[in-house]
N, C-alpha and C positions, 0 to 999 in steps of 0.2 A: 500403566502398566507400559512392560518394553517389546518388544522383539527383536528377535536377533538378526541378523543379514549378515550373509557373507559378502563379502565388496574383493573386489579383486587388485590390486592397487602394483604399480611397479616396483622391483625391491630396491632404486634407489631413491625412489618418495618414500617409504615404510623406513628408510635408516634416516632420513631427515627429517622424519619426525620423531623416531622415538631415540635425538640427539637434545632438541627441544624440547617432551613433553613424557613425563615418564608417563603416561594411562591415555592410550590410542585411542580407545573409546572415545573419553570426554574430547580429546584432541576434536578427533570426525564427526562427533554431536555438532560438537559447537560451529566447526567450517559449515557443515552442511547449515545449521539453526543462519546463519550469516550468510551464506550466497541462498537459500529461501529469503532472509528480510529481502536483500536484496535484488534478488528478480520482482517481491511483491512491490517495493517503491517502482521501479523499472516500470511493472505494469499501472501504478498508479499514475506517474507523471505521461506516459504513453495515454491511458485514458482520460489523462485531464487537456491535453493538446486534441484528440479528437473522439471527444462522448460517442458510446453509443447512441445509435439511431432512436432507438426507443428512449431511451431519457434527453434528447435534446431538447423536446418541451417542458421538461422541468431547469433545462437548465435557463429557457427562454421564460419560464414565468416570474423569475429570481426570487430570494428567497423569502421576502413576503408573503409573496401568493402561496405558497410551497406551507409557511409555517399557517396562513390562515387556514387552508384544508385538511391540517392534522385535526384528530378526533377529538373532541372539547377534553379538558386537562393532561394533555400532552404539549399544550402552543408551552410548557414553559423548559421545554429538551435543548432549544435554542436559546443564545442571548443573544438577540441582534444589533445590541451595540457592544460586542466581543468584534474583532476582527476587521479585516478594507472591505466594502460592497462588491461587487465583483459583479461582471455580465459577460454572457455568452457571445463571440460574435463569428457567425459563419467565415474561417478560413483564415483570420488570427488568434482564434481561442480566447480564452477568459482576458478579460479589459478589468481594471480598478475602476467604478463608479467613481463619479466626483471631479 
């Protein structure tokens, strides 16, 4: 379902959009989606550099301990052979193990 939103944009910006795109709504939708994706990625980067205090015990436990704590039948959700092993070091962030 779509919702109509009224946005005020400077005239010169509207002209610039119109020169490049016939469908303003689609252009603005794509621009907003791209910006939201960029912000989510930035939030993830910040989180990886400084995990929330409530999740620090999970970071210290490691993947193997976490997988072992999953309910029976859910242990196949993670392929431990994929990717690189990492560990959280306070003040340094995530460091690759090995």
